N, C-alpha and C positions, 0 to 999 in steps of 0.2 A: 366549888363547882362539882356537880354530880354528873360525871361523864360515863356513858354506857355505850356498848356496841350491841345492838340487837340485830339478828340476822334471820333471813328466810333463805334456807339452803336447799337446793335440789328440787325446786318446784318444776315438775314435768308438765308442760303445756303443749297440747296439740294446736298448731297454728299454721297459718299460711305465711311462708317466708321463703325468699330466695329469688334468684334471677334466672335460673335455668328452667327450661320447659318442664322437666320432670318435677321440679320443685313447685312450679305453678299449678301442677295437675291436682294437687290436693294438700291437705294439712300434713305437716311433719312434726315430729317431736322436738321440742326445744326445752332445755333445762336451764332455768334461771336461778341465780343466787343473788341476794341483795344484802349488803351490810350497811346498817344505819348507825352512824356515829352521832350519838345524841348528847345534848347538853340540857339537863333538867334543872339548872340553877344550883341551889344549895341543897345538900342532903341534911337530914333524912326527908324522904318523900312519903306521901300517903300511899297506902296499899290499895290503890284504885286504878282502873284502866285509864281514867282521865289524866292521871299524872304522867303517863308515858305515851310514846307513839304506839298506836294500835296496829300490830302486824296483821290482824284480821282484815283491816281496811286495806293495807298494802297488798295482800294476797288477792282480795276481791277486785281491786282496781287493776292489777296486772292481768288477771283472767279476763276481765272486761275489755281491756286494751287489746289483748291477743285475739279475742273474738271479733273485734270491731273492724279489722282491716287486714290487708296484705302488706307485709313489709318486704321490700326488696333486700334490705341490708340488715345484718345484725347490729351494725353501728347505729342505725336509726332506731332500732328496737331498744337498745340499752340506754340511749339518750332519753327516749320517752319514759322508760321505767325510772330513770334518775329524776326526771321532772316530777313524777308522781311523788316520790319520796321527799324531794326538796320543797314541796308545797308546805310542809310543816316546818316552821322556823326553828324548832328544837332539833331538827336534823341538821347538823353542822356540816357533815360530809357524808357522801354515799359512794359505795362501790357496787357496781352491777356487773355480773358475768352472765353471758349467754353462751350456751353450747348446743350445737347441732350434732348429736352423737351418732346419727345414722347415715350421714352422707357418704362416708368411706368405710369399708370393712375393717380398716386397720388404724383409723385415727378419728378423733372428734375435731370439729372445727368450732372455734369460739372467738368471742370478743369480750374485752373487759375494759371498763372505764372507771374513773374516780372523778367526782365533781364536788366542789365546795359550795355551800349555800351562801349567796350574797346577801340574804335577808338578815336584818338584825334580830337577835333573840328577843322575843316578846316579854 
């Protein structure tokens, strides 16, 4: 079994998120990190992007998601990001962290989840 953890760490995304009037007034910075625990079958693998989960795709889909709507809750956001990652059956487990660093002057606010893929490996 060829298991790897690929991660996208510290992606700063301007997006509409939050329940308070000042949060609804415009976009705010959210920092997202995603860890993909992947199973690629047996090693060795070929040295091509098709052999692994494409993190370019993951980044692009997260940016598209963030631009597509307002999220009230970070919990909803991280679930949506996890669903993007888990669409590939090679991703066996995903951990997603969302941080709103600018809400308080002395602390960041965040949410983190971990989900397991119920899909069988192709």
